[in-house]
LOMARMI-529723 format. One record per residue (C-alpha): residue in three letters; x, y, z negated. Coordinates in nm, 3 decimals. Example, Ala and Ser with C-alpha at 12.3 -4.5 7.8 and 13.67 -1.06 7.14 Angstrom:
<r=Ala c1=1.230 c2=-0.450 c3=-0.780> $
<r=Ser c1=1.367 c2=-0.106 c3=-0.714> $
END
This chain:
<r=Met c1=0.359 c2=-2.605 c3=4.296> $
<r=Ala c1=0.681 c2=-2.445 c3=4.158> $
<r=Asn c1=0.472 c2=-2.159 c3=3.961> $
<r=Glu c1=0.273 c2=-2.440 c3=3.808> $
<r=Thr c1=0.569 c2=-2.636 c3=3.663> $
<r=Glu c1=0.722 c2=-2.293 c3=3.543> $
<r=Arg c1=0.405 c2=-2.213 c3=3.355> $
<r=Asn c1=0.394 c2=-2.566 c3=3.191> $
<r=Glu c1=0.764 c2=-2.522 c3=3.091> $
<r=Thr c1=0.684 c2=-2.186 c3=2.919> $
<r=Asp c1=0.361 c2=-2.317 c3=2.762> $
<r=Gln c1=0.548 c2=-2.597 c3=2.616> $
<r=Gln c1=0.863 c2=-2.378 c3=2.507> $
<r=Ser c1=0.608 c2=-2.138 c3=2.317> $
<r=Glu c1=0.431 c2=-2.450 c3=2.183> $
<r=Asn c1=0.770 c2=-2.586 c3=2.044> $
<r=Leu c1=0.834 c2=-2.233 c3=1.888> $
<r=Leu c1=0.520 c2=-2.236 c3=1.706> $
<r=Val c1=0.564 c2=-2.591 c3=1.575> $
<r=Ala c1=0.925 c2=-2.511 c3=1.459> $
<r=Thr c1=0.784 c2=-2.185 c3=1.293> $
<r=Ala c1=0.508 c2=-2.382 c3=1.120> $
<r=Lys c1=0.756 c2=-2.633 c3=1.002> $
<r=Ala c1=0.990 c2=-2.353 c3=0.860> $
<r=Ile c1=0.710 c2=-2.200 c3=0.674> $
<r=Gly c1=0.569 c2=-2.538 c3=0.537> $
<r=Lys c1=0.929 c2=-2.603 c3=0.399> $
<r=Ala c1=0.949 c2=-2.265 c3=0.224> $
<r=Ala c1=0.597 c2=-2.312 c3=0.071> $
<r=Gly c1=0.671 c2=-2.648 c3=-0.046> $
<r=Ala c1=1.006 c2=-2.529 c3=-0.221> $
<r=Val c1=0.818 c2=-2.273 c3=-0.386> $
<r=Ala c1=0.539 c2=-2.489 c3=-0.500> $
<r=Ser c1=0.801 c2=-2.751 c3=-0.631> $
<r=Thr c1=0.977 c2=-2.476 c3=-0.825> $
<r=Val c1=0.659 c2=-2.351 c3=-0.976> $
<r=Val c1=0.532 c2=-2.711 c3=-1.069> $
<r=His c1=0.865 c2=-2.815 c3=-1.199> $
<r=His c1=0.897 c2=-2.489 c3=-1.434> $
<r=Glu c1=0.540 c2=-2.552 c3=-1.552> $
<r=Ser c1=0.596 c2=-2.912 c3=-1.640> $
<r=Gln c1=0.883 c2=-2.808 c3=-1.866> $
<r=Gly c1=0.656 c2=-2.574 c3=-2.080> $
<r=Gly c1=0.715 c2=-2.249 c3=-1.916> $
<r=Ala c1=0.454 c2=-2.014 c3=-1.752> $
<r=Ala c1=0.475 c2=-1.981 c3=-1.372> $
<r=Pro c1=0.710 c2=-1.735 c3=-1.262> $
<r=Thr c1=0.565 c2=-1.404 c3=-1.136> $
<r=Ala c1=0.671 c2=-1.191 c3=-0.849> $
<r=Ala c1=0.727 c2=-0.908 c3=-1.086> $
<r=Ala c1=0.966 c2=-1.120 c3=-1.291> $
<r=Ala c1=1.164 c2=-1.179 c3=-0.978> $
<r=Ile c1=1.218 c2=-0.820 c3=-0.878> $
<r=Pro c1=1.399 c2=-0.593 c3=-1.157> $
<r=Ala c1=1.198 c2=-0.270 c3=-1.248> $
<r=Pro c1=1.381 c2=0.053 c3=-1.104> $
<r=Val c1=1.516 c2=0.266 c3=-1.358> $
<r=Ala c1=1.321 c2=0.586 c3=-1.410> $
<r=Asp c1=1.442 c2=0.914 c3=-1.488> $
<r=Ala c1=1.402 c2=1.058 c3=-1.841> $
<r=Lys c1=1.169 c2=1.336 c3=-1.704> $
<r=Pro c1=1.008 c2=1.391 c3=-1.390> $
<r=Ala c1=1.086 c2=1.673 c3=-1.170> $
<r=Lys c1=0.854 c2=1.966 c3=-1.225> $
<r=Leu c1=0.679 c2=2.148 c3=-0.938> $
<r=Pro c1=0.759 c2=2.505 c3=-0.874> $
<r=Lys c1=0.539 c2=2.762 c3=-1.042> $
<r=Arg c1=0.281 c2=2.927 c3=-0.815> $
<r=Asn c1=0.232 c2=3.302 c3=-0.778> $
<r=Lys c1=-0.060 c2=3.357 c3=-1.029> $
<r=Ala c1=-0.058 c2=3.725 c3=-0.953> $
<r=Arg c1=-0.263 c2=3.639 c3=-0.617> $
<r=Leu c1=-0.621 c2=3.611 c3=-0.694> $
<r=Pro c1=-0.869 c2=3.369 c3=-0.513> $
<r=Arg c1=-1.057 c2=3.517 c3=-0.210> $
<r=Arg c1=-1.378 c2=3.550 c3=-0.396> $
<r=Gln c1=-1.228 c2=3.746 c3=-0.699> $
<r=Lys c1=-1.043 c2=3.979 c3=-0.465> $
<r=Lys c1=-1.355 c2=4.046 c3=-0.270> $
<r=Ala c1=-1.550 c2=4.120 c3=-0.576> $
<r=Leu c1=-1.260 c2=4.348 c3=-0.703> $
<r=Gly c1=-1.278 c2=4.534 c3=-0.369> $
<r=Lys c1=-1.633 c2=4.600 c3=-0.400> $
<r=Ala c1=-1.623 c2=4.710 c3=-0.757> $
<r=Gln c1=-1.340 c2=4.958 c3=-0.674> $
<r=Leu c1=-1.544 c2=5.068 c3=-0.370> $
<r=His c1=-1.854 c2=5.143 c3=-0.591> $
<r=Ala c1=-1.640 c2=5.302 c3=-0.872> $
<r=His c1=-1.510 c2=5.571 c3=-0.626> $
<r=Ser c1=-1.849 c2=5.670 c3=-0.496> $
END
């Protein structure tokens, strides 16, 4: 019997937590909606998420990647060169 009342209490606590969370989300959504409606009613466009966040300052030039060793040839070209040198010597 004691376990059953403990379960009912934990179920009720989790239900209360969900209700409280839903109310908080509803209040925040209502505040955002009223701000947008108020802003639009005064002739302005709806604020966007991009307008709220300032753009990061970019460097003048992006960093260059290090140059690769171009003296190394791809595998197929190396193999072809090796075969050509082998036939040239024979």
